[in-house]
MARKOLDREN-675033 format. One record per residue (C-alpha): residue number from 1; residue in one letter; x, y, z. Coordinates in Angstrom, 3 decimals, padded with zeros to 6 digits. Example, Ala and Ser with C-alpha at 12.3 -4.5 7.8 and 13.67 -1.06 7.14 Angstrom:
<nodes>
pos:1 | code:A | X:012.300 | Y:-004.500 | Z:007.800
pos:2 | code:S | X:013.670 | Y:-001.060 | Z:007.140
</nodes>
This chain:
<nodes>
pos:1 | code:M | X:-013.162 | Y:054.453 | Z:-028.275
pos:2 | code:N | X:-013.167 | Y:055.813 | Z:-031.836
pos:3 | code:Y | X:-013.722 | Y:059.405 | Z:-032.460
pos:4 | code:A | X:-014.367 | Y:060.749 | Z:-035.946
pos:5 | code:I | X:-015.574 | Y:063.818 | Z:-037.615
pos:6 | code:T | X:-016.095 | Y:064.983 | Z:-041.259
pos:7 | code:A | X:-014.930 | Y:068.255 | Z:-042.692
pos:8 | code:A | X:-015.162 | Y:070.160 | Z:-045.855
pos:9 | code:E | X:-012.664 | Y:072.253 | Z:-047.661
pos:10 | code:R | X:-013.029 | Y:076.122 | Z:-047.023
pos:11 | code:T | X:-012.616 | Y:078.835 | Z:-049.472
pos:12 | code:T | X:-013.698 | Y:081.791 | Z:-047.310
pos:13 | code:L | X:-010.589 | Y:083.044 | Z:-045.483
pos:14 | code:G | X:-009.617 | Y:085.914 | Z:-043.233
pos:15 | code:R | X:-012.454 | Y:088.256 | Z:-042.309
pos:16 | code:R | X:-014.776 | Y:086.397 | Z:-044.794
pos:17 | code:A | X:-014.568 | Y:083.358 | Z:-042.510
pos:18 | code:K | X:-017.434 | Y:084.875 | Z:-040.642
pos:19 | code:H | X:-019.741 | Y:083.481 | Z:-043.353
pos:20 | code:T | X:-018.774 | Y:080.141 | Z:-042.266
pos:21 | code:H | X:-020.178 | Y:080.627 | Z:-038.779
pos:22 | code:D | X:-023.500 | Y:081.809 | Z:-040.582
pos:23 | code:T | X:-023.823 | Y:078.348 | Z:-042.294
pos:24 | code:G | X:-023.503 | Y:076.547 | Z:-038.922
pos:25 | code:N | X:-019.944 | Y:075.542 | Z:-039.342
pos:26 | code:I | X:-016.639 | Y:076.536 | Z:-037.595
pos:27 | code:P | X:-013.744 | Y:077.591 | Z:-039.527
pos:28 | code:A | X:-010.573 | Y:075.232 | Z:-038.925
pos:29 | code:V | X:-007.143 | Y:074.455 | Z:-040.215
pos:30 | code:V | X:-005.426 | Y:071.143 | Z:-040.338
pos:31 | code:Y | X:-001.708 | Y:070.838 | Z:-040.478
pos:32 | code:G | X:001.274 | Y:068.626 | Z:-039.343
pos:33 | code:S | X:004.679 | Y:067.401 | Z:-040.198
pos:34 | code:G | X:005.285 | Y:067.394 | Z:-043.803
pos:35 | code:V | X:001.667 | Y:068.240 | Z:-044.346
pos:36 | code:E | X:000.626 | Y:071.298 | Z:-046.417
pos:37 | code:P | X:-001.748 | Y:073.336 | Z:-044.118
pos:38 | code:K | X:-005.407 | Y:073.250 | Z:-045.376
pos:39 | code:A | X:-008.385 | Y:075.352 | Z:-044.546
pos:40 | code:I | X:-011.433 | Y:073.448 | Z:-043.602
pos:41 | code:Q | X:-014.759 | Y:073.829 | Z:-041.901
pos:42 | code:V | X:-016.638 | Y:071.386 | Z:-039.415
pos:43 | code:P | X:-020.370 | Y:071.277 | Z:-038.426
pos:44 | code:R | X:-020.613 | Y:073.093 | Z:-035.171
pos:45 | code:S | X:-023.077 | Y:070.595 | Z:-033.495
pos:46 | code:E | X:-020.896 | Y:067.658 | Z:-034.277
pos:47 | code:F | X:-017.742 | Y:069.284 | Z:-033.192
pos:48 | code:R | X:-019.206 | Y:070.134 | Z:-029.893
pos:49 | code:K | X:-019.934 | Y:066.512 | Z:-029.242
pos:50 | code:L | X:-016.740 | Y:065.323 | Z:-030.389
pos:51 | code:Y | X:-014.784 | Y:067.914 | Z:-028.300
pos:52 | code:R | X:-016.750 | Y:066.956 | Z:-025.120
pos:53 | code:S | X:-015.842 | Y:063.419 | Z:-025.430
pos:54 | code:A | X:-012.288 | Y:063.314 | Z:-027.201
pos:55 | code:G | X:-010.919 | Y:066.634 | Z:-025.837
pos:56 | code:T | X:-007.266 | Y:067.311 | Z:-026.902
pos:57 | code:S | X:-005.724 | Y:064.050 | Z:-025.982
pos:58 | code:S | X:-007.554 | Y:061.498 | Z:-028.049
pos:59 | code:L | X:-006.837 | Y:060.756 | Z:-031.662
pos:60 | code:I | X:-009.753 | Y:061.258 | Z:-034.018
pos:61 | code:D | X:-010.351 | Y:060.102 | Z:-037.690
pos:62 | code:L | X:-010.434 | Y:063.453 | Z:-039.635
pos:63 | code:T | X:-012.007 | Y:063.159 | Z:-043.089
pos:64 | code:V | X:-011.977 | Y:066.135 | Z:-045.430
pos:65 | code:G | X:-014.449 | Y:065.709 | Z:-048.049
pos:66 | code:A | X:-014.059 | Y:062.313 | Z:-050.005
pos:67 | code:S | X:-010.537 | Y:061.917 | Z:-049.004
pos:68 | code:T | X:-009.099 | Y:059.064 | Z:-046.934
pos:69 | code:P | X:-009.372 | Y:059.747 | Z:-043.131
pos:70 | code:V | X:-006.393 | Y:060.878 | Z:-041.251
pos:71 | code:K | X:-005.417 | Y:060.549 | Z:-037.631
pos:72 | code:A | X:-005.412 | Y:064.025 | Z:-035.898
pos:73 | code:L | X:-005.494 | Y:065.680 | Z:-032.490
pos:74 | code:I | X:-007.610 | Y:068.688 | Z:-031.593
pos:75 | code:Q | X:-004.573 | Y:070.945 | Z:-031.004
pos:76 | code:E | X:-006.393 | Y:074.306 | Z:-030.049
pos:77 | code:V | X:-009.873 | Y:075.674 | Z:-029.852
pos:78 | code:Q | X:-010.424 | Y:079.425 | Z:-029.795
pos:79 | code:V | X:-013.514 | Y:080.552 | Z:-028.093
pos:80 | code:H | X:-015.740 | Y:083.810 | Z:-028.583
pos:81 | code:P | X:-014.875 | Y:085.991 | Z:-025.683
pos:82 | code:V | X:-018.541 | Y:086.778 | Z:-025.019
pos:83 | code:T | X:-020.515 | Y:083.502 | Z:-025.887
pos:84 | code:M | X:-017.568 | Y:081.116 | Z:-025.297
pos:85 | code:D | X:-018.670 | Y:079.177 | Z:-028.581
pos:86 | code:P | X:-015.897 | Y:077.531 | Z:-030.505
pos:87 | code:Y | X:-014.851 | Y:080.153 | Z:-033.014
pos:88 | code:H | X:-011.697 | Y:078.461 | Z:-034.728
pos:89 | code:I | X:-010.071 | Y:075.077 | Z:-034.510
pos:90 | code:D | X:-006.455 | Y:073.797 | Z:-035.039
pos:91 | code:F | X:-006.246 | Y:070.006 | Z:-036.059
pos:92 | code:R | X:-002.851 | Y:068.509 | Z:-035.945
pos:93 | code:Q | X:-002.454 | Y:065.649 | Z:-038.386
pos:94 | code:I | X:-000.450 | Y:062.867 | Z:-036.790
pos:95 | code:R | X:001.986 | Y:060.282 | Z:-038.127
pos:96 | code:M | X:001.575 | Y:057.036 | Z:-036.358
pos:97 | code:D | X:005.346 | Y:056.084 | Z:-036.718
pos:98 | code:Q | X:006.546 | Y:059.105 | Z:-034.898
pos:99 | code:P | X:006.435 | Y:059.908 | Z:-031.100
pos:100 | code:I | X:004.230 | Y:062.896 | Z:-029.941
pos:101 | code:T | X:004.108 | Y:065.070 | Z:-027.012
pos:102 | code:V | X:000.636 | Y:065.678 | Z:-025.530
pos:103 | code:E | X:-000.869 | Y:067.274 | Z:-022.275
pos:104 | code:V | X:-002.916 | Y:064.370 | Z:-020.932
pos:105 | code:P | X:-005.783 | Y:065.140 | Z:-018.420
pos:106 | code:L | X:-005.252 | Y:063.593 | Z:-014.852
pos:107 | code:K | X:-008.347 | Y:061.655 | Z:-013.398
pos:108 | code:F | X:-008.362 | Y:061.611 | Z:-009.532
pos:109 | code:V | X:-009.886 | Y:058.335 | Z:-008.369
pos:110 | code:G | X:-010.291 | Y:056.651 | Z:-004.878
pos:111 | code:E | X:-010.525 | Y:058.333 | Z:-001.476
pos:112 | code:S | X:-007.699 | Y:059.154 | Z:000.779
pos:113 | code:K | X:-007.629 | Y:057.899 | Z:004.366
pos:114 | code:A | X:-006.350 | Y:061.295 | Z:005.370
pos:115 | code:V | X:-009.527 | Y:062.866 | Z:004.021
pos:116 | code:K | X:-011.952 | Y:060.029 | Z:005.300
pos:117 | code:E | X:-010.587 | Y:059.490 | Z:008.731
pos:118 | code:L | X:-008.435 | Y:062.496 | Z:009.441
pos:119 | code:A | X:-010.568 | Y:065.286 | Z:008.037
pos:120 | code:G | X:-007.868 | Y:066.399 | Z:005.701
pos:121 | code:T | X:-008.450 | Y:068.386 | Z:002.524
pos:122 | code:P | X:-007.324 | Y:067.015 | Z:-000.686
pos:123 | code:V | X:-004.852 | Y:069.477 | Z:-002.709
pos:124 | code:F | X:-004.333 | Y:068.996 | Z:-006.434
pos:125 | code:A | X:-001.209 | Y:070.637 | Z:-007.748
pos:126 | code:M | X:-001.783 | Y:069.816 | Z:-011.398
pos:127 | code:D | X:-004.585 | Y:068.469 | Z:-013.706
pos:128 | code:T | X:-002.656 | Y:067.530 | Z:-016.723
pos:129 | code:L | X:000.532 | Y:065.584 | Z:-017.543
pos:130 | code:E | X:002.888 | Y:066.141 | Z:-020.393
pos:131 | code:V | X:003.642 | Y:062.861 | Z:-021.825
pos:132 | code:K | X:005.576 | Y:061.428 | Z:-024.968
pos:133 | code:C | X:004.642 | Y:058.290 | Z:-026.887
pos:134 | code:L | X:003.683 | Y:056.703 | Z:-029.981
pos:135 | code:P | X:000.232 | Y:057.776 | Z:-031.142
pos:136 | code:A | X:-001.163 | Y:054.322 | Z:-030.752
pos:137 | code:N | X:-000.172 | Y:054.404 | Z:-027.072
pos:138 | code:L | X:-001.654 | Y:057.762 | Z:-026.255
pos:139 | code:P | X:-003.973 | Y:057.404 | Z:-023.253
pos:140 | code:H | X:-007.205 | Y:059.367 | Z:-023.148
pos:141 | code:E | X:-006.614 | Y:060.233 | Z:-019.511
pos:142 | code:I | X:-004.389 | Y:059.069 | Z:-016.599
pos:143 | code:E | X:-005.627 | Y:057.857 | Z:-013.334
pos:144 | code:V | X:-004.254 | Y:059.101 | Z:-010.064
pos:145 | code:D | X:-005.205 | Y:056.973 | Z:-007.093
pos:146 | code:M | X:-005.855 | Y:059.053 | Z:-004.003
pos:147 | code:S | X:-006.381 | Y:056.045 | Z:-001.755
pos:148 | code:L | X:-002.451 | Y:055.982 | Z:-001.783
pos:149 | code:I | X:-002.516 | Y:058.930 | Z:000.479
pos:150 | code:T | X:-002.928 | Y:057.557 | Z:004.118
pos:151 | code:S | X:-001.295 | Y:060.579 | Z:005.917
pos:152 | code:F | X:-000.601 | Y:064.213 | Z:005.663
pos:153 | code:E | X:003.063 | Y:063.357 | Z:004.971
pos:154 | code:D | X:002.293 | Y:061.337 | Z:001.868
pos:155 | code:N | X:002.554 | Y:062.930 | Z:-001.700
pos:156 | code:I | X:001.697 | Y:061.491 | Z:-005.079
pos:157 | code:T | X:004.447 | Y:062.557 | Z:-007.420
pos:158 | code:I | X:004.821 | Y:062.301 | Z:-011.080
pos:159 | code:G | X:007.429 | Y:059.540 | Z:-010.581
pos:160 | code:S | X:005.148 | Y:057.481 | Z:-008.458
pos:161 | code:L | X:002.454 | Y:057.273 | Z:-011.203
pos:162 | code:K | X:001.779 | Y:053.852 | Z:-012.911
pos:163 | code:L | X:001.827 | Y:055.160 | Z:-016.644
pos:164 | code:P | X:000.677 | Y:052.936 | Z:-019.474
pos:165 | code:T | X:003.094 | Y:050.885 | Z:-021.330
pos:166 | code:G | X:005.103 | Y:053.064 | Z:-023.772
pos:167 | code:V | X:004.172 | Y:056.296 | Z:-022.206
pos:168 | code:E | X:006.835 | Y:058.555 | Z:-020.803
pos:169 | code:A | X:006.254 | Y:061.446 | Z:-018.456
pos:170 | code:L | X:008.363 | Y:064.558 | Z:-019.371
pos:171 | code:Q | X:008.059 | Y:066.715 | Z:-016.274
pos:172 | code:D | X:010.158 | Y:066.400 | Z:-013.090
pos:173 | code:P | X:009.491 | Y:063.005 | Z:-011.413
pos:174 | code:E | X:009.757 | Y:064.541 | Z:-008.066
pos:175 | code:A | X:006.993 | Y:067.172 | Z:-008.766
pos:176 | code:V | X:003.934 | Y:066.700 | Z:-006.620
pos:177 | code:I | X:000.536 | Y:066.049 | Z:-008.165
pos:178 | code:A | X:-001.404 | Y:065.694 | Z:-005.122
pos:179 | code:N | X:-001.601 | Y:065.592 | Z:-001.308
pos:180 | code:V | X:-003.734 | Y:066.094 | Z:001.666
pos:181 | code:S | X:-003.428 | Y:069.200 | Z:004.026
pos:182 | code:R | X:-004.203 | Y:068.653 | Z:007.686
pos:183 | code:P | X:-007.340 | Y:070.453 | Z:009.183
pos:184 | code:L | X:-006.793 | Y:073.862 | Z:010.816
pos:185 | code:T | X:-006.381 | Y:074.016 | Z:014.610
pos:186 | code:E | X:-008.809 | Y:076.125 | Z:016.805
pos:187 | code:D | X:-006.131 | Y:079.002 | Z:017.002
pos:188 | code:E | X:-005.720 | Y:078.804 | Z:013.258
pos:189 | code:L | X:-009.362 | Y:079.091 | Z:012.646
pos:190 | code:K | X:-009.861 | Y:081.935 | Z:015.211
pos:191 | code:A | X:-007.038 | Y:083.890 | Z:013.385
pos:192 | code:L | X:-008.623 | Y:083.218 | Z:010.139
pos:193 | code:E | X:-011.966 | Y:084.431 | Z:011.313
pos:194 | code:A | X:-010.428 | Y:087.569 | Z:012.879
pos:195 | code:A | X:-008.650 | Y:088.341 | Z:009.540
pos:196 | code:S | X:-011.742 | Y:087.919 | Z:007.577
pos:197 | code:A | X:-014.097 | Y:089.837 | Z:009.944
pos:198 | code:P | X:-015.920 | Y:092.786 | Z:008.343
pos:199 | code:V | X:-014.416 | Y:096.225 | Z:008.987
pos:200 | code:D | X:-016.608 | Y:098.938 | Z:010.354
pos:201 | code:V | X:-016.104 | Y:101.581 | Z:007.791
pos:202 | code:T | X:-018.077 | Y:103.987 | Z:009.689
pos:203 | code:A | X:-015.399 | Y:104.175 | Z:012.402
pos:204 | code:I | X:-012.536 | Y:104.841 | Z:009.977
pos:205 | code:K | X:-011.932 | Y:108.604 | Z:009.107
pos:206 | code:T | X:-010.392 | Y:109.647 | Z:006.051
pos:207 | code:E | X:-007.312 | Y:111.944 | Z:005.849
pos:208 | code:A | X:-009.560 | Y:114.818 | Z:004.761
pos:209 | code:E | X:-012.129 | Y:114.185 | Z:007.340
pos:210 | code:E | X:-009.313 | Y:114.320 | Z:010.062
pos:211 | code:K | X:-007.902 | Y:117.412 | Z:008.682
pos:212 | code:K | X:-011.230 | Y:119.103 | Z:008.784
pos:213 | code:D | X:-011.708 | Y:117.937 | Z:012.391
pos:214 | code:A | X:-008.449 | Y:119.364 | Z:013.301
pos:215 | code:E | X:-009.331 | Y:122.825 | Z:011.697
pos:216 | code:A | X:-012.635 | Y:123.023 | Z:013.592
pos:217 | code:A | X:-010.780 | Y:122.198 | Z:016.781
pos:218 | code:K | X:-008.366 | Y:124.877 | Z:016.062
pos:219 | code:E | X:-010.946 | Y:127.401 | Z:015.192
pos:220 | code:A | X:-012.860 | Y:126.475 | Z:018.339
pos:221 | code:E | X:-009.722 | Y:127.039 | Z:020.538
pos:222 | code:E | X:-009.085 | Y:130.431 | Z:018.902
pos:223 | code:A | X:-012.652 | Y:131.533 | Z:019.382
pos:224 | code:A | X:-012.551 | Y:130.502 | Z:022.959
pos:225 | code:A | X:-009.255 | Y:132.487 | Z:023.404
pos:226 | code:K | X:-010.821 | Y:135.544 | Z:021.909
pos:227 | code:E | X:-013.760 | Y:135.397 | Z:024.188
pos:228 | code:A | X:-011.625 | Y:134.923 | Z:027.290
pos:229 | code:S | X:-009.704 | Y:138.136 | Z:026.350
pos:230 | code:K | X:-012.688 | Y:140.373 | Z:026.328
</nodes>
């Protein structure tokens, strides 16, 4: 699928970049190896659509003004801490003749026999994989076939993945991506229920309350002793 967006050069920098948001655009910058960083802005509505579909692992055609489109990746998206709207974007311009390193999302497909027939629970240890490849070979996502897990002893590791041609995983091939945990036994369930049972706070006395009760008891004993001595 082809992803594309058109940007405009930006002259409002620093704190003045807030004006960019007021015009329905998002401040951004594009940079790369041997490329002079350039301040740009992209339409907010168009970028939202692009980001939902392309993510950070798909090449996009980035056009700035009337210039020739360049290949780029969405490198980083800063969001507003309250509204969570995109606040600033980093685009990384890519050279098609040089390998790149990218975090590619994992897509879990299929159903494990250990889940379907043995009532196990799928466990996912990672959701992205760091890969190295030429830009033309960059996959949008990498599928992980959960049907390969047929028992609780099976693991899907990085080394067991079938990666696209020209794509190299950079993490430990023995690292586990997914497996299936066995269901809890009755004893384990009872222990879990006991551990999570609500505590009767009314039955718990604070240190101050215990001290107060002790003083009251002592006063009562002293009063009883005085009364007995009369």
